[in-house]
N, C-alpha and C positions, 0 to 999 in steps of 0.2 A: 306505522307510527305517525302520530299527528304532526303536521307541518309546524315547525317553529318550536318543537319541544326541546331543541338544543340551543335556544336563543341565549340563555344565560351563559352557556359555554362559549358561544361566539363572542359575546360581549367581553368575557374574560380573556379570550385570545387577543382581541383588539386592545384591551387595557394592558396586556403584557407587551404587545408589540409597539404601542405608541411611545412609551418612554424611551425604548431602545432606538426607535427611529429618530426621536428628538435628540438623543445623545449622539447618534451618528451624524445628524445634520448640523447640530449646533455645538454640542459639548466637546467632542473630540477635536474639531478644527480650532475651537477657542483654546483648548488646552495645548494644542500644538503651537499656537501663536503666542501664548502667554504661559510658559511653564512656571511653576511655583518657584523653582530655583533654576536659573539659567545654566548653572554648572551641571545639572543633571539632564539637560535637554537631549544630549546625544544618546543617553540610555533610554529616554522616554519614547523616542521615535519607533524603535522595534515593537514596543508594547502597543503603541497606537496602530501600527500596521496589523498586529495580531488582533486587536479589538475590531478593526474594520474587517479583517478576514473572518472573524467569528460571526459577524453580522450576516454573512451570506448563508451559512448553514442554519443560523437562527431563524431567519425569515423563510427559508425553505421549509423548515420544520413547522413553522406557524401556518404556512400555506397548506402543507400536508394535513395538519390538524383541521383546517377549514374543510378540506376535501373529505376527511373522515367524518366530520359532522354532517356534511351534505349526504354522504352515503347512508348515515343513520337516519336522516330525515326522509330519504327516498326509499327506505326499506331494502337497501342492498348492502347492509352492514356486513352480512355474512357472505362476502365475495372475495375474490382474489384482489380486487381493487383496494379493499381495506387492508389486506395483508401487505400489499405493496406500499401503501401509505405508512403503515407502521414500520416497515423495513426502512423506508427513507428517513423517518423520524429517528430510528435507531442509529443509522449511519450519520445523520447530522449531529446527534448528541455525542457520538464517538469522535467526530471531527472537532467539535468544540473543545472536548476534553483534551485531545491531542494538541490542539493549537495553544491552549493555556498551559499545558505541560511544557511545551517548547518555550513559552514565555516565562516560565518560573525562574530561570537563571537571571533574567533581566529584573524581575521583581525582587529577587534576592539582592542583587547589586544595589538597587535603589533603596531597599529597606536597610541595607548595611550602611550606606552613605548617609541616609536621613535618620537613622536610628529609630525606625518605625516598623517593628516586626509584624504589625497588624496587616500590612500589605500582603505579606506572604499568606496569611490566614485567608484573606479574601480570595487569592488565587486558588488555594486549596479547596475552599468552599465551592467555587465554580467548577473545579475538576470533579469534586465529589458529586455535586448536583447533576452534572452532565452524565456521570457514570450511572447514577441511580435512574435517570431518565432512560438511558440506553438499555439498562437491564430490564426496566419495567416494560419498555416497548418491545424488547425481545420476548419477554414472557407472554405479553398480550398477542404478539404475532404468532407465537407457537400455539397458544390456546385457540386463537381464531382459525389457524390452519387446521388444527385437529377437529374443531367444530365443523368446518367446511367439509373435511373428509368424511366425518360421520354423517353429515347431511346428505352428501352425494351417495354414500353407501345405502342410506335409508331410501333415497329416491330410486335407486336401482332395484331394490328388493321389492318394492311395492308394485 
């Protein structure tokens, strides 16, 4: 495959990661120091910890996506390296979903006190999106593993 054919996808990965990095560096610390309602600050801290906790698997998944794009550019997309990258992306998505699932009771308490049920919907959307990504990565992992198995069988029969 021609070098740089995945350039657009690399730019997309960077554009996905940049706002989250900005949020982790500037947004979350600012929110921790300036809560909208100081009465809710004690309930806000567990959510901020969960948000920082989800940044680790998020950036790990983005790194694995970069590695996967490198494998595609170097014509080793059908290898066990790609399967491992997809497996890691799957585990990262599952971890993000679990962390936000753990944070849902805190979101519920804040939504109840602030009378803002939309906060719960945001949490559910994140859980749903991470579940979809995990299932998609699992399907791609299985398909890629089957393609590698078929390729190795064909290489042995020739």
